[in-house]
N, C-alpha and C positions, 0 to 999 in steps of 0.2 A: 241305820246301815246306809241309808240313802245319803245323807248329809256326808257320811264318810267316804263311801266308795264312788259316788258319781264324779265328783272332782278328779280323782285319780283315773277313773276309766276315761273322762273327757280329756285328760292330759295325754293319755296313751292313745286315744283316737287321733287327737291332733298331731301327735308324734308321728303316727302312720302316714299322714299327709306330708309332714315336714321332712322326714327322712328321704322320702322320694323327691321332694322338691330340692333337697340339698345334692342328691345324686344327679339330677337332671339339669341344675342350673348352677351357675357360678356366683349367684347374688346371694344376699342376706335373706334368711327366712325367719320370720317372727311368729311366735305363738302367743296368743292372749288367753288367759285362763281367769275368768271372772268378769263382772260387768261394773266393777266399782273403781276406784282410782287410788289404790295404795301404791301403785308404781315401783314394785319390787322387780329387779330384772336379774336373770340368770343368763350369762352368755357363755356359749361354747363355740368358738371360732366364728362360723357363719350363722349360727343358730341362736336366737334370742328368745328367752321365754319371759313373758311379761306376766308377773303373778299380781292381778289387780285386786282380788278379794271380791266379796260379794255385797250387793246392796241388800239382799234377802236371802235367807236360807232356801227359799223356793226357786231360785235361780242359780243353784250350785252346778247346773249342767252347762253353763256358758263357757264356750271356747270357740276360737277361730284361729286360723293360720294365714299368713300372707306371704305371698311370693310374687315374683315378677312374672307376668304371663309369658307363656311360650307360643311359638308359631307351630309346633309340633301338636296335632290333635291326639295322637296316641300317648305321648308323654304327659299331656294335660289330664287326659283320662285315667292314667295310671296314679297321677298325684292325687286327683280328687277321689279315687276308689281307695286309695291307702288307708284312710280313716275307717270306712266301713269295714274293710278287710281286717284291720286290727280288732275292731269290735267283735267281728264274727270269730275270730281266732280266740279271742279271750273266752268268748261264749262257749266255743267247742272244747277249749281246755279245762274250764270249769266242769263242763258236763262229763268229760273224761275222768277228771279227778273224783267226781262224786259217785260215779258208776264203776270204777275200776280200783279204786284205793280204799283201804279200810282206814277211815279217819275218825277221829273223835266227833261227837256231836256238835260242839262249837264250830269246828271246821266245816261240818255239813251246812249248818246255817249260813256261815260265811260264803261258802262256795255257791249255795242256792241264790243268795243275794247278787253276787257278782254274775252268776249265769243269768238271772233274770234281768238285771239293769243292762248288761252288756249286750243281750239279745234285742231288748227294747230300743237301746241306743242304735244297734245295726239296723233294725226295721225303720226307725224314725229318720235315719240318715240315708238309707238306701232307696226309699220310696220317692219317686219324683213328685215332691210337694212343695208349695209356697207356705211357709209358716205364717200363722196368723195370731199367734200367742207370745207373750213376753218369755224370755228376752230376745227371741229371734223375730220379732216382727219386721217384715220387710225383706227377709233373707229367704233363700231357697236351699232346699237339702242337697246333699252331694248327689243323690240319684237324679235330681232336676238338672244340675250342672252337667252331669255326665250326658244326658239327653240333648242339652243345648249344644 
Protein backbone atom coordinates (compact mmCIF):
# COMPACT_ATOMS: atom_id res chain seq x y z
CA UNK A 1 0.00 0.00 0.00
CA UNK A 2 2.87 2.36 0.81
CA UNK A 3 4.44 2.08 -2.64
CA UNK A 4 1.06 2.63 -4.32
CA UNK A 5 -0.41 5.45 -2.22
CA UNK A 6 2.56 7.58 -1.13
CA UNK A 7 3.43 8.80 -4.66
CA UNK A 8 -0.21 9.78 -5.19
CA UNK A 9 -0.46 11.50 -1.81
CA UNK A 10 2.86 13.27 -2.41
CA UNK A 11 1.64 14.51 -5.79
CA UNK A 12 -1.57 15.83 -4.21
CA UNK A 13 0.44 17.47 -1.42
CA UNK A 14 2.68 19.21 -3.96
CA UNK A 15 -0.39 20.26 -5.99
CA UNK A 16 -1.62 21.98 -2.82
CA UNK A 17 1.49 24.18 -2.96
CA UNK A 18 1.37 24.56 -6.74
CA UNK A 19 -2.27 25.64 -7.07
CA UNK A 20 -1.72 28.52 -4.65
CA UNK A 21 1.54 29.41 -6.40
CA UNK A 22 -0.34 29.54 -9.72
CA UNK A 23 -2.98 31.80 -8.14
CA UNK A 24 -0.49 34.19 -6.53
CA UNK A 25 2.13 34.38 -9.31
CA UNK A 26 2.21 34.81 -13.07
CA UNK A 27 5.28 32.61 -13.51
CA UNK A 28 5.82 28.95 -14.29
CA UNK A 29 5.38 26.53 -11.39
CA UNK A 30 7.02 23.11 -11.50
CA UNK A 31 6.44 19.99 -9.46
CA UNK A 32 9.02 17.22 -9.36
CA UNK A 33 7.92 13.76 -8.29
CA UNK A 34 10.62 11.18 -7.66
CA UNK A 35 14.37 11.40 -7.26
CA UNK A 36 15.58 9.59 -10.38
CA UNK A 37 15.98 10.91 -13.91
CA UNK A 38 13.31 9.46 -16.21
CA UNK A 39 12.40 13.06 -17.20
CA UNK A 40 8.78 12.61 -18.21
CA UNK A 41 6.86 15.90 -18.25
CA UNK A 42 3.22 16.82 -18.13
CA UNK A 43 2.45 20.45 -18.87
CA UNK A 44 -0.77 22.35 -18.10
CA UNK A 45 -0.32 25.98 -19.13
CA UNK A 46 2.00 27.39 -16.41
CA UNK A 47 2.22 24.12 -14.42
CA UNK A 48 4.84 21.53 -15.29
CA UNK A 49 4.84 18.17 -13.52
CA UNK A 50 8.17 16.35 -13.83
CA UNK A 51 7.78 12.62 -13.26
CA UNK A 52 11.31 11.47 -12.51
CA UNK A 53 10.77 7.96 -11.19
CA UNK A 54 12.49 6.57 -8.12
CA UNK A 55 15.99 5.35 -7.38
CA UNK A 56 14.55 3.03 -4.74
CA UNK A 57 11.12 2.03 -3.47
CA UNK A 58 12.16 3.42 -0.09
CA UNK A 59 12.13 6.95 -1.54
CA UNK A 60 8.65 6.98 -3.11
CA UNK A 61 7.71 9.92 -0.90
CA UNK A 62 10.00 12.37 -2.72
CA UNK A 63 8.40 15.44 -4.24
CA UNK A 64 9.04 19.15 -4.40
CA UNK A 65 7.57 22.23 -6.01
CA UNK A 66 9.36 25.29 -7.34
CA UNK A 67 8.01 28.78 -7.85
CA UNK A 68 9.46 32.24 -8.13
CA UNK A 69 9.77 33.78 -4.63
CA UNK A 70 7.32 36.53 -3.70
CA UNK A 71 7.72 39.73 -1.71
CA UNK A 72 4.44 39.10 0.14
CA UNK A 73 4.98 37.14 3.36
CA UNK A 74 1.30 36.26 3.63
CA UNK A 75 1.12 34.81 0.10
CA UNK A 76 4.37 32.91 0.68
CA UNK A 77 3.02 31.42 3.92
CA UNK A 78 -0.21 30.43 2.16
CA UNK A 79 1.70 28.75 -0.69
CA UNK A 80 3.94 26.87 1.76
CA UNK A 81 0.99 25.78 3.90
CA UNK A 82 -1.01 24.56 0.88
CA UNK A 83 0.69 21.15 0.87
CA UNK A 84 0.14 20.30 4.54
CA UNK A 85 -3.45 21.56 4.31
CA UNK A 86 -4.15 19.18 1.40
CA UNK A 87 -2.58 16.29 3.36
CA UNK A 88 -4.74 17.11 6.38
CA UNK A 89 -7.90 17.38 4.24
CA UNK A 90 -7.19 13.99 2.66
CA UNK A 91 -6.69 12.52 6.11
CA UNK A 92 -9.94 14.02 7.41
CA UNK A 93 -11.83 12.89 4.30
CA UNK A 94 -10.57 9.34 4.77
CA UNK A 95 -11.58 9.42 8.44
CA UNK A 96 -15.09 10.58 7.52
CA UNK A 97 -15.42 7.87 4.85
CA UNK A 98 -14.36 5.21 7.35
CA UNK A 99 -16.76 6.23 10.09
CA UNK A 100 -19.75 7.60 8.20
CA UNK A 101 -20.04 5.25 5.23
CA UNK A 102 -20.88 1.58 5.11
CA UNK A 103 -18.08 0.38 2.82
CA UNK A 104 -16.67 -3.07 1.95
CA UNK A 105 -13.72 -4.48 3.86
CA UNK A 106 -11.23 -3.84 1.03
CA UNK A 107 -12.16 -0.14 0.97
CA UNK A 108 -11.79 -0.04 4.77
CA UNK A 109 -8.19 -1.24 4.37
CA UNK A 110 -7.53 1.28 1.58
CA UNK A 111 -9.03 4.23 3.50
CA UNK A 112 -7.11 3.22 6.64
CA UNK A 113 -3.88 3.29 4.63
CA UNK A 114 -4.71 6.65 3.09
CA UNK A 115 -5.69 8.03 6.51
CA UNK A 116 -2.47 6.84 8.13
CA UNK A 117 -0.12 7.87 5.33
CA UNK A 118 -1.69 11.29 4.75
CA UNK A 119 -1.77 12.11 8.48
CA UNK A 120 1.88 11.12 8.88
CA UNK A 121 2.68 13.23 5.81
CA UNK A 122 0.84 16.17 7.39
CA UNK A 123 2.74 15.80 10.69
CA UNK A 124 6.14 15.35 9.00
CA UNK A 125 5.65 18.46 6.86
CA UNK A 126 3.96 20.81 9.33
CA UNK A 127 6.44 20.29 12.18
CA UNK A 128 9.33 22.78 11.91
CA UNK A 129 12.24 20.40 11.31
CA UNK A 130 15.39 20.04 9.25
CA UNK A 131 15.41 16.65 7.56
CA UNK A 132 18.46 14.48 8.13
CA UNK A 133 17.51 11.34 6.22
CA UNK A 134 17.28 10.49 2.53
CA UNK A 135 15.89 11.67 0.19
CA UNK A 136 15.40 15.03 1.97
CA UNK A 137 18.85 15.55 3.54
CA UNK A 138 19.55 19.28 3.63
CA UNK A 139 15.92 20.32 3.14
CA UNK A 140 13.57 21.84 5.69
CA UNK A 141 9.91 21.06 6.32
CA UNK A 142 7.04 23.30 5.28
CA UNK A 143 6.50 24.17 8.94
CA UNK A 144 10.13 25.27 9.22
CA UNK A 145 9.76 27.45 6.11
CA UNK A 146 6.59 29.02 7.50
CA UNK A 147 8.45 29.99 10.69
CA UNK A 148 11.29 31.47 8.65
